[in-house]
N, C-alpha and C positions, 0 to 999 in steps of 0.2 A: 684321845682321838679327835674330839671336838676342837680342842685347843690347836691341834695340828692343822685341822681344816681351816680354822680362822687365820692362823699365822701365815699359812701358805699363800692365800690370796693377797694378804697385806704385804708380805715380802715381795710378791710378784708386782703389785701395784707400785710399790716404792722403787723397785728396780726399773720398771717401765718408765716412771716419771724421771728418774735419774738419766736414763738413756735418752729420753726426749730432750732434756736440758742440755746434755752433752752434744746431741745432734744439732740443736738450735745454735749453740755456740760455734760449732764447727762450720755450719752453713753461713753464719754471719761473717766469720773470718774469711772463708773462702770467697764469699760474695764480694767483699771489698777488693780483694786482689783481682777477681774476674772483672769487676766494674772498671777498675783502673786500666786494665788491659783493653777493654772495649773502647774506652775513650782515648787510647793511645797516649796516655800521660807518662811523663818521665820524671824521675826523682830530681828534685831541685836542691842544690846545696845551699843551706842558709847563708853561707859566706858569700855566695854569688848575689844574693838579694837581701842584704842586711836590713833595708827598710821594711820589707815584708816580714822578715823573721822577728824583728824587734816589735812590730805591731802585734804579731801573733802572740809572742811571749807575754807582753804587757796585758793584752786583753784576756788571755787565758787565766791570768791571776784574778781578774775581775769576775770571770764566769765560773771560776772554780774548776777548770778543766786542765788536763795535761796537754801540752803542745802537740797538735796533730802533725803528721808527716806532710811535708810540702812537696807538691808536684806541679809540673807545668805542662800545658797542652799547647803545642805549636799551632796557633791560630791567631790571625790578626784581629779577630773580633774580641773586644774586651768582655770577659765574663768570668764567673767563678762558681764552684759548687763544692759541697762537702760530702764525703762518703765514709760510712763505717761508724762504729761506736767508740766512745772514750773508755779506756785508752786504746790506741791503735787506729784512730780515725785519720782520714787523709783530707787535706785541703788542696783542691785543684784550682789553679788560676791559668788563664790563657796568657800567651806572650803579649797579646794585644792589651790586656789589663795592665801588665807590668810596664808597658811602653807608654801608656796614655793617661793613666790615672794619677792624680796628685795625692799628697800625703793624707789630707783630711778625708778625701773621697775613698782612698784605700782603707782607712780606718773603719769607715762605715761598711764597706764591703766585707772586710774581715769579721766585723762584729756580727753582721747578718749570717755569715756562714757558721760562726761559732754558736750562734743561737740555734741553728739547725742541729748541731752536735749536742748541745745542752738539752734540747727538746726531744732527742732521739730520732729526729727526722732523718739524719744522715745514715743511720743504720738501716732504716726502711728503704732509703734511696738505693743503697748498694744492692740489696736483695731485689728490689723492683727492677733496677736496670739489668741485672743478671737474668732474671726470670722472664720479665715482661718486655724488656727492651728489644730483644731480637724480634718479637712480634711486630713492634713498631717499625723496625728496619725492613721487615719483609712486606708489610702492608702499607706503610706510610701513615698509619693511623696512630696518633699519640694519646687517644682517649683512655686506653687501658692503663698506660703509665700514669696519667694524671689521677685516675681513680685509685691506683695502687699506692701512690705517695700521699694522697689526700688533698682535697681542694682547700684553698685558703692558706696553705702552709707558708707560701712566700710572704703573704701579707702579714701573718703573725710573726715571722722571723724578722721582718722589717721593724715591727713595733718593739720587740725585745732588743734587737740590735741597736736601734737609735737611742734607746734608754740607757745603754751601757757605755756610750762614748762621750768624750769631752765636747764634741761638736756635732750634735744631732743632725744638722742640715747636710752633713757630708754625704750621707747615704742618698738623700734626695738628689744632691748634685751629681753623684756618680750615676744614678739611674737615668737622670736627665741627659747626661752626656752620652750614655749608651744609645740613646734614641737616634743619633746621627750615624751610627755604624751599622752596616749591613753585611751580608755574606758576599765575599768577593767572588765574582764570576770570571772564570779563566777559560771559557770556551765550552764547546759542546761536551756534555758528559762530565764536567768538572765540579759540579756542585757538591758531590759527595766527598770532595777533598776536605771541606770544612766540616767541623763538628756540627755546625749550625745550618748546613745546607742539605737539601734532598732527604733521603731516607735516614741519614745519620741524625738529623734534627729530630725526627719522630722518635728515634730510639731513646734520646736522653733529654728532650726539650724541657720537661717540667722539673728537672733537677737543678737547673741553672738559675742564678740570681736574676738574669734577664731572659725569660722564656719567650719573649716576643720577637727575638731576632728573626728576620725573614717573614714576619707576620704582623707588621706594624698596623696594617689596615684591617686586621680581623676585628669583628665585633667584640666589644668588651663588656657589654651589659651583663651584670651578674657574675663577672669573672674577676674575683678579688686578686688572683695571681698575675693578671696582665700588668705589664710594666707601667703602662700609662695610668691605670687606676691607682697603683701604689705610689706613683709620683705625686698625684693629687692628694692622697692621704698624708704623705710625708711633708707636704708643703705646709701643713698646719703645725708642725713641730717648731 
């Protein structure tokens, strides 16, 4: 009888732990799909963007990752982010990034995003965008999202990404070029059309490689993730 009393709680604890693991896996997978939908991203055929696809494939070998799915967000502002865990992660780029960034700069951007996947930041991003992102959209306050994904994560991904490429200054040059692009204004009430304008920016701002779009003049003291701060740090590479 004593043995039965001992085994019962043990079996129950094991079953509960297994259920929690399965629930965690299910949530992470569902969160990636939900986050992609929130950002209105569409699947990108690698044959349509061979430059990007080749860079991703080559750098994944260096990082020890499987190639993430490629998606594009129709937005003229050049930017990129990663969502989900390997395998099954997604790399999102804007149409503006594809149109405006050169090969060496693109390599740096891709390496930065693969660093997020390698560090498991991208899995946290998907859950944070799905759970906390709507609060940012409703309130216009992005502080919850920043705390959820972790402060300093963009800075750390820069350092790892720059160390993994053939031309480390490429990431610096990409971020510097982003400084000249802002959210397009198309008339009253149009700012939410861009991922980086209005309340949509607050929903996902801290997931992107350039989180300073639309906020170039914001104070950067103590903010490692600000684009301007990271440009200065990368200038030393």
